N, C-alpha and C positions, 0 to 999 in steps of 0.2 A: 681451486686449481686441481685439474685432474692428474692422474698418475703419469700419463704420457708427457704432459707439459712439465711435470716435476722431473721426470727422467731426462727430458731434453735440456732442462736447466742444469741438472747435474752433469750431463754430458758436456755441455758448453763450458761449465766451470772447470772440468778436468782437462779437456782438450785445449781450449783457448787460454785458460788460466796458467797452464804449464808453460806456454810460450812467454806470457808476461812474467812468470816467475823466473824464467831463464834470463830475461833482460834485466829484471830487478835484482837478481843474484849478482850480476856483474856490477851493478850500482852499489849494492850493499857491501860487496867485497872490497871495492875501492874505498868506501868510507871506513870499513872496519880496520883496514891496514894503514890507511893514510890520513884519516880524519878529514877527508875531502868529500864535499857534496858535489857530485858531477852533474850539474843541470844541463850539460851538453849531451847527456845520454840519449835524450829523445831525438835530437837531430842526427846523432850517430846511427841510430836505428834507421832513420830515413836515408842516410847516406848508404847504409848497407842495402836498403831496398833499391836505391838508384843504381848501385853497382851491379846488382843482380839484373836490373832492367837493361842496363847497357850491354852486359854480356849476352843476355838473351836476345835482344832486338838486333844488335849490331854484329854479334859474332855467332849467333845461333846456339849458344851453350845452354844446356838444360839447367833449370833453376837449382836443382840439388847438386849437380856436378859443379856449377859455378861457385858453390860454397867452398870448394877446394882452393879457390882463388880469393874470394872475398873475406873469408875468415882470417887467413894470414895477412891480407892487406890491411884489414882493420886492426889487427894486432900491432902492426908496424905503426899505423896512425896513432894508436893509443900510446905506444912507447914514445913517439915523437912529441905528442901533446904533453906527456908527463915530463920529459926531459926539458922541453923548451919553456913550458909554463908552470907546471906544478912543482918542479924541483926548487923553484925560486921562492916558494911560499914557506915561511918559517915563523915560529913564535906563537904566542897565544891567540893571535888573530887569524891563524892559518885557515880554520874552517870557514869563518865568515868571508875571508878574502877569496876562498876557493869558489864560492858562489858567484862572485863578480867576475872572476877570471874565466870560469867555465861558461858563464853566460856570454862573455865576449867571444869565446871560441865558438859557441853556438851560433852567434850572429854572423861570424865570419864564414862558417860552413854554410849557413842558410843563404847568405848572399851569393856565395859561389855556386850553390846548387840552382838557385833561381836564374843565375846568368847562363849556366851551362844547359839546363833542362827546361827553362822557362817556368812560369807559375802555373801552367796548366796541370791538372791532375792526371795521373796515369795509374795503371794497374798492371801487375805482372800477369802474363798469360802463358798457359801451357795446357795441354790436352787434359791433364789430370786435375786441374784447378776446379773445374766445374763438375767433376764426377762425384757421385755419392752412392751410398747403399743404405739399406734399412735393416735393422734387427729389432723385431718385436714392436714395430711401429715407431721406433726412434731412428731418425735420419742422421747418417754420418757422412760428412764431406771428406773425400779422400785427403785433401790438402790439410784438413784439421787433424786427421788421424796421423798423417805423416809428420806434421809439425809436433804432435805430442810425442811420437816415437823419437824424433830427433832431439827434442828437449830432454826427454828421459835419458837418452844416450849421453848427451853433453853434460847434463847435471850429474849423472853417474860418474863420468870421466872427471868432473870437477871434484866430486866427493873422493874418488880414488886418489887424485892428486893431493888433496888436503890431508887425508888420513892414512895413506899407504906409501908415501914417498918422503924422502928427506927434505925436499923442498917444501912439502906440505907442513912438515914440522916447523920449518922456519916461518911459514905463513901464519900458522896458528899461534906461534909464539909472538909474532908481531901483532896479531889481532888482540892478544891478551895484554901485552905491555911492550911497547917499542923500546923503552929504555932498558928493561931487563933483557930483552932479546939481543940488543946491541952489546950488553955487558958479557953475554956468554958467547960472543963471536959471530953472531948472525949479521950478515950484510943487509941491514934494513933498507938501505938505498936501492940495492939491486932487487930485493923482494918487492918493494913498492913499485918499481918500474915494471916488473913482469906482471904484477897483479893488475896494474892499471891497463896494461896491454891485453890481458885476459878479459878484464871487465868490459873493454871496448870490443874485443873480438867476438864475444857472444852476441853483440848487436847485429852482426852480419846474418846469423841464423834467424834471429828474431825479426829482422827487417825483411828477409825474404818471405817468411810466412805472413807477416803483416801486410806486405805489399801484394801478396797473392790473394788476400781476403778483403782488402780495403783499397779504395782509390786514395791516392796520396799525392801531396806535393811537399815542399819544404816546410810550409806553415803547419802541416799536420803534426809536427814535432811538439807543439805546445800542448796539445791534448795528450800525447804520449807521455811526456815528462810529468804531467800532473798525475797521471795514473801510476807511473812507476814510483814517484815519490810517495804517493799515498800507500802503495804496497809496502815499501821499506819502512815507513814510519809506523804503519799498522803492525807489521811483523816484528819490529824492534830494530833500531838503527844498528847495523853491524851483524845482525843475526841472519845467517844464510838459510837455516831451516825456517825461520819466521817469514822470510821473503817468499819461499816456496809455498807455504801454507796460505799466506795472505793473498798471493796471486790467484790461486785456485778459488779461494773463498770469495774474493771480491767479484770475480766474473759470475760465480754462482748466484750471489746475492743480487747482482744487477739484473740477471736474467729472470730470477723469481719476481723481483719488483716489477720489471717490465711486463711480465706475463700476468701477474695478479692485479697490478694497479694500472700503470701506464708506462709506455716506453720513454715518455718525457722525463720520468723520475728515475730511470734506470741508472744513469751516470751520477745523478745527485746522491743516490743511495750509497755510493762509495764514500763520500765525504761525511754523510750522516753517521755511518758505521765508524768511520775514523774518529769523529768527535766523541761519540759515545765511548769507544774503547779508551781513548786518551783521558777522558774524565775519570775512568776507573783505574786505568794503568797508564800513567803518563809516559812510561818507558816503552809502551807497545806490548804486544802479546808475549814476545820472547826476549825483550830487551831487559837489561839489568841496570839498575841505577848506579851511576858512577863507575860503570865498567863496560867494556866492549865484550861481545860474545861471539863465538864461532858457530 
């Protein structure tokens, strides 16, 4: 593998992996606060992509400007899902039941999208989607760089919220121990609802970038959720930092395998790495046994 190919793999890992990390961070935030595994996260990403598609095609709104509409919209969608479905889950079987409930939500959204948009694949279009530039023989797609910048801004905003605001203190307390958080006066129910909304809202940004770089339909969500779940399990369930590092690492490893060996094995490499890591550290890279982490 020559130096240019390695640099390209590293570039893809950082640029593309950061967007996956953004989507996975929302997923792991929901799990960390609520003990809920949201397997509907993949279809919500596709929903975000379709919303951007509708705004762009039917109203002529720029993809990035459209995020001012799609991010709040999906926040509301997340709040509604949490209030209608997730708030009813209680007891020791909550986590297991959340898989079934969010899968049912996923099927409902998938069916709705197929009805409204059909099963034909589409892709987001804009003048900057196909633009690129080179630095030292390494090619950079404008949309990938823009996606990285956007992911960095949103992840920084999430970090600021968690570590520099009073609400963030409530979130981190809930991440550590919901019972103790409730005992000191934190409204865990409110924190859970807002965190679920935030976790879904970030899919709007991820969906826009994903839809700009890949053809998609509702069924694409199955590949997406498998990648996102791989990322949060590898990084450590409930670990925000682990999700970020795992997202970048998985794309980098996939690109290296695809370049050195064969593109056929690129996706499979995610799961091979996951199995190897879990054999050594069953709790993931940054997970802690019998405890949730921030």
